[in-house]
Steps between C-alpha positions, in 0.01 A plus 500: 500500500818369339457405137672180387664516158480177299809449284542247217724199553792632294506822706503303829778277364699806396469654850604170662807467279602862561460444876713182489772675301495796740523278809779298337698813414458640851608169657808461275603860560454495877568132572773580753239685707187296426650151546595542870156651568325200343724254688423679825128487420515122459688456826258734679203293381679185617563652845151649527349209704779534760454877504123459549562258787741734678313823436139381500478221756799572726448880485865575424551849346518506122862615477624237745293225337628593152857513630465154658368357172788643299758386757350150504520476122854642497608250768367215287696617193816569702477156662501332158792715384702424817442127455613520136808706593614242756458221246683699231786549746535122524508475120773768490714281724489234228610744229830319437317171450247669269782652296672162469179325392420776250841453336443123488153552350639740237765243403224239450306745282811567290554126450134447409510777237829367360370143470157582356554822303870456410605841634840497666544620857736775378234639263241489778728694736578752225129562447441537875785753525342704221160498674666594831677800346172623349332463839772699675454788256135532606567440870508869594149558369380181667652602833337842475162344424541258792581785740192694389282188536631431851442861606144488364441171685625648829278804450197276439576297814500827694198672351260204456459446879431875536235487229348188658484676838326801344252283307394332825462832684305677228289200394169660595609832354561343158166314512312824575685667212376229262148536642503874425588432135177311426127546567350379827287238325823332381657479847375144546671392179821678609493316832453170318792575264735596784402194702556269202836662422615445858395134492656442157837656588515321835421166336756561226787591733419219744486262204842623383645437846344153508637425153844624608497267804392196296757564224771548764411171670480305174827643368681449831375142523606425142847649553537301824418178315761566227761589763540879479667643811308826559156368407310709759647831384468416131140386545413828675675709233314311227166560673568873539629551145207301365286803591664677204324371187708330231852619593487419872524124462788537249700709746426249778621215277832676431552567873419137581746369239771730632442403864491128416865524395591540869458124533594350166553593138350183353276547198245254640428730796446797270262299283315384813459862612360595159255210519388607851440858380304382196280267708429770760412749225264251336325448834490876560371599156248217456377449857591778744437803275156385373382386845654773718557811287256496208210384717543811717542777242279339230698648210555291188851397402503704177437830680742403780787435260440823307476694828827353631683575174367858489580549870854370450555729201366801690654454846725194501466237772275723713264544208484124444416447868233773499336390173270229639358693801445809286318293240290347777407849624408615148290188447304565821437862402403413141254230608308748719475784249238431236679665208828316579350161585600338166866578573469339842351193335787494248753487786308226682577130514160337452282357225128581500289198592257554214787453252648194671268253326591648160871450571438138604293434187771650277763277661276194451456586131876534455553154651242353264 
């Protein structure tokens, strides 16, 4: 008979903190290896219903079914990239017009600064020349960093489909491995955890795709109303970049402002584009995210923001994208392990019903 050792709270807390620090150190050290594996795991879970249909109901061999799933997903991504490339080609044809409108816009900015801040155009140009020279000095390092980033991105695009294929093939093998790690009486709980993780990740990724489509439609419609030429492309780019927390929408706004100069350099158009982006973000943050995203993962905003910041610091954009699904997985595991249940509750997004009346009474007293 296995004897259970009861530890005091401070000892449990110490072990938890040491485990978190150890996992964080391992992830930061091996992020270039771990990040593609985690991305492939998410995509494999997303493709699992299609794989089950092909392999289970249609009796297609596992390798062929997994290959079809990966090819289908790759075709979807390539289709989006091909569409964007054709649209970007049209924008490139308007490069001379964009250059002309940029120069006109810069002249207006110079005049505005001169009239309101009393800085002559010559002093402004002198300052810009100084900044440009400083930027050129650091260009070699920037180019080297960009080349490394592009090579890493190409490597990830190559290896993630391979990892996804292998996850689908060895799905049952991994489940049996997890079953061998725990006692037989806990197999039911393991099955429940795995089932809930699959549902949660599927709901989260589908919700992200739905949010991307809605943001793309709203942005494209707003840009069409204000008279931007490439509103379809810019709406799609905004929807895709919106998947990157915080910085994605800023990058999309810069691209939209640049592309809008293919038609005109008027300041009113630029202000209209900024207004469209702000309105779409307000709708996204206050309506779409609470209804579509938060309702699926059930993680409170405080934990989500901390997770995204930590993920970005540890692994950049990939870490920010992986933060929410990983937190959702941890929450599911914590809620079904008795000793870790308080941590799962801490990550949750609900208020106990027995405390609701106290909150209402406190608010009523404050009003009085």
